[in-house]
Residue, then its C-alpha position, 0 to 999 in steps of 0.5 A: x906025367x900029367x895033372x888032372x882038372x881036379x888037381x889044377x882046380x886047387x890053384x886055378x883061382x890063383x892064376x891070371x884070368x886070360x882075356x880075349x880070344x883064348x883057345x888054350x885052357x890053363x890045364x892044357x898050358x900046365x900040361x904043356x909046360x910040364x912036358x917041356x919041364x920033364x923032357x927038356x925040349x924046346x918050346x917049338x918041339x912040343x907035340x901038336x896035341x898040346x896046341x900052338x907052341x908059341x901061344x903056350x910059350x908066350x903065356x909061360x914067359x908072361x907068367x915067369x916075368x910077372x912072378x905068377x908061380x912065385x905067388x902061387x907057391x907062396x899061397x900054397x905054403x899058407x894053405x893046407x896044400x903045402x903044410x910046413x909044420x916041422x921042428x927042423x929045416x935043412x940048408x944046402x946047395x946044388x950045382x946045375x950045369x948050364x946048357x949052351x943055350x943058356x950061355x950062348x944066347x944073345x944078351x938079355x936084360x935081367x939077372x943071370x946067376x951063371x958063373x964059371x967053376x971047375x965044372x964049367x958054366x954053372x948055377x947054384x940052387x940054394x935051398x932051405x927045405x922042411x923035408x924031402x918034398x917041401x921047400x921053404x925058400x930058395x935062391x940062385x947064385x953063380x956057380x962060383x959063389x960060396x955056399x955060406x954067404x948065400x946060405x946066410x941070405x936065405x936064413x935072414x929071409x926067415x927072420x920073424x917068420x915063426x921059425x924061432x926054436x927050429x933046428x937048422x941042419x947044415x953040412x961043414x960048408x956052413x960051420x963058420x962062426x958067422x953062419x952059426x952066430x946068425x942062426x942063433x941071432x934068429x933064435x934058431x938052433x944050429x946042427x952042424x959038425x965042426x971041421x977037422x981043423x977046428x981047434x975047439x970042437x963042439x957036440x951036435x945031435x948026430x941023429x938029427x943031423x942024419x935028416x940032412x939028406x932030406x934036402x938032398x932028396x928034394x934036389x934029386x926030385x927037382x933034377x928029375x925035371x930035365x929043365x932043372x937038371x940042366x939050365x937052358x934059360x939065360x934069365x933067372x926069372x925063367x929058370x926060377x919059373x921052372x923050379x917053382x913049377x916043379x915044386x907046385x906040380x909035385x905038391x898038387x900030385x901029392x895031395x891025395x897020395x899017402 
């Protein structure tokens, strides 16, 4: 997979201007990062056709630590490229196993959402999705963190953002009273089945609930990138960089696709 100059042009103005003796274009750097994201290779394993691997790594690392792609992703959401107009969103999480490179590296400064669960060292990606291609917001937590508390943090970020009246589709991990009360307090509508041990059960829209698979399909798309299927990076900012990158690339490629 590669992106074209026409596709990159949609976001080129959002990227930092490179100063000095710059030998690599933004298009070369984007396609090199795409190669690393897809194949999960080390930076020094980049084919020579992409240029100097260290220059590409340096620029990508700088973008990650400066939150460049976070801002690009937000800008795309505000434009017509990522157009979020739905009557429902889905909330869920997925676990990502951490590669030994992500756990055995020397100590680094910065947040590291890595925890030990039954599956070993893992990270969780918590996400609110508008459909099978569109993420609204997401965050990381250690793999041993509970889904509901982390999900509530994401939902709170939607407060006063124009989501009032939207249905929030969730599985049974989020059916607790605290989560449902929060959804209602945000003037949104919970769509979640009760657990079997609930003494008082409630009705929910079973047809709408079927759309919960949209967030699962989005996770599947993201995990098509080897750098997201496994976490190779110790610092959250770098792993988040690859998630933002994958979402941006998918949006750019989808612009002219039905």
